[in-house]
C-alpha positions in Angstrom: -0.8 13.6 -19.1 2.2 15.4 -17.7 2.5 19.2 -17.9 5.9 20.7 -17.7 7.3 24.1 -18.1 10.8 24.6 -19.3 12.5 27.8 -18.4 15.8 29.2 -19.5 17.8 30.9 -16.7 21.4 31.9 -17.5 21.6 29.2 -20.2 20.4 26.5 -17.8 17.1 24.8 -18.6 14.9 24.2 -15.5 12.1 21.8 -15.6 8.9 22.6 -13.6 6.3 19.8 -13.7 2.8 20.5 -12.5 1.7 17.6 -10.2 -2.0 17.1 -9.3 -2.7 16.3 -5.7 -6.2 14.9 -5.3 -8.3 13.5 -2.4 -8.2 15.4 0.9 -7.1 18.9 0.9 -3.7 19.5 2.5 -2.5 22.7 4.0 0.0 24.8 1.9 3.3 23.3 3.3 2.5 19.6 3.1 0.9 20.2 -0.3 4.0 22.0 -1.6 6.2 19.2 -0.2 4.1 16.5 -1.8 4.2 18.4 -5.1 7.9 18.6 -4.8 8.2 14.9 -4.0 6.1 14.1 -7.2 8.1 16.4 -9.4 11.4 14.8 -8.1 10.0 11.3 -8.8 8.7 12.3 -12.2 5.1 11.6 -11.2 2.1 13.6 -12.1 -0.4 12.8 -9.5 -1.1 11.4 -5.9 -4.2 11.0 -3.9 -4.2 12.0 -0.2 -6.3 9.4 1.5 -6.0 10.7 5.1 -5.3 14.0 6.8 -6.3 15.8 9.9 -8.7 13.8 12.0 -10.6 14.8 15.1 -10.7 12.2 17.9 -14.4 11.5 17.0 -13.5 10.8 13.3 -10.7 8.6 14.3 -12.9 6.4 16.6 -15.6 6.2 13.9 -13.0 4.9 11.5 -11.7 2.4 14.1 -15.3 1.3 14.9 -16.0 0.8 11.1 -12.8 -1.2 10.8 -13.9 -3.5 13.6 -17.3 -3.9 12.0 -16.1 -4.3 8.5 -12.9 -6.4 8.9 -13.1 -7.8 12.5 -11.6 -6.8 15.7 -8.4 -8.8 15.1 -7.8 -6.9 11.8 -8.1 -3.7 13.8 -5.6 -4.9 16.4 -3.3 -5.8 13.6 -3.5 -2.4 12.0 -3.2 0.0 14.9 -0.6 0.7 17.6 -0.6 -0.6 21.1 -2.1 2.7 22.4 -4.9 2.3 19.9 -5.4 -1.2 21.2 -6.7 0.3 24.4 -9.5 2.0 22.3 -10.2 -1.2 20.6 -10.5 -2.9 24.0 -13.4 -0.6 24.7 -15.1 -1.8 21.5 -14.5 -5.3 22.5 -15.8 -4.8 26.0 -18.9 -3.1 25.0 -20.3 -5.2 22.2 -24.0 -5.4 22.4 -24.4 -1.7 23.2 -25.6 0.7 20.6 -23.1 2.1 18.0 -23.4 5.6 19.4 -22.7 4.5 22.9 -19.7 2.5 21.8 -18.2 5.3 19.8 -18.7 7.8 22.7 -16.8 5.4 25.0 -14.2 4.8 22.4 -13.8 8.6 22.1 -13.5 9.1 25.8 -10.7 6.5 25.9 -8.9 8.1 22.9 -9.1 11.6 24.6 -7.5 10.1 27.7 -4.8 8.5 25.7 -4.1 11.7 23.7 -3.9 13.7 26.9 -1.6 11.1 28.4 0.7 11.0 25.3 0.9 14.8 25.0 2.0 16.8 21.9 5.3 14.9 21.6 3.6 11.6 20.9 5.0 9.1 18.3 1.5 7.5 17.6 -1.9 8.5 16.2 -0.3 11.4 14.4 -3.4 12.2 12.3 -5.4 13.1 15.4 -4.9 16.6 16.6 -1.2 16.7 15.8 0.5 19.9 16.8 4.2 18.9 16.0 4.0 17.7 12.3 1.7 17.6 9.4 0.7 13.9 8.9 -1.0 12.5 5.9 -1.4 9.3 3.9 -1.0 8.9 0.2 -2.9 6.0 -1.5 -0.4 3.6 -3.0 -2.8 3.0 -5.9 -2.3 6.6 -7.1 1.6 6.1 -7.2 2.7 4.8 -10.7 6.4 4.4 -9.8 6.7 3.4 -6.1 10.4 3.2 -6.1 10.9 6.6 -7.4 8.3 8.0 -5.1 9.8 6.4 -2.0 13.3 7.6 -2.9 12.0 11.2 -3.4 10.2 11.0 0.0 13.3 9.8 1.7 15.4 12.5 0.1 13.1 15.4 0.8 14.4 17.6 3.7 11.1 18.5 5.2 10.0 14.9 5.6 10.5 13.5 9.2 12.3 10.4 8.2 11.5 8.4 11.3 7.8 8.8 10.6 7.7 7.7 6.9 6.0 4.3 6.5 5.6 2.3 3.3 2.6 0.1 2.7 3.2 -3.4 3.8 0.9 -6.0 5.4 -1.9 -4.2 7.1 -0.5 -0.7 6.3 -2.6 0.4 3.4 -1.0 3.8 2.7 2.2 5.7 2.5 2.3 7.6 5.8 4.3 10.8 5.5 5.0 13.4 8.2 6.2 16.9 7.3 7.8 19.2 10.0 5.7 22.2 10.7 8.9 24.3 11.2 
């Protein structure tokens, strides 16, 4: 159900639709931007499937991806920088889960330090430049309208908008913190 409020200002009807953002809790600015995108697209809801991650949370997700879908699926999903973390998983099979995750986290910490704050990868992990979040495609009823609204929103960092295709299972959106 779509809830809209029609207001009359100087003989102009303005349509404000109330969009529901579910899933993970966003900070105020990315939530506002996502609601504006939904309103522009004429959509009423979206589910945020990924937002801020600690390095530990990221490697736990990567470990689980390897266990659930296989190492090759993880290599196909993640960037070349993340491949170095996956190499740690590969090279330490046979050790306990806790040991492997600790080793993977150490490698990820090294990579993040090397990349610095101006990195172009692993944006969910400790990002200080942009807000990065994923939206579940299954929560978007009109993908064409949604994608157009994302591309047209001035606060979305256009070079960092990825549509779901192949291994990418989410709309990845980055919003400037400025």
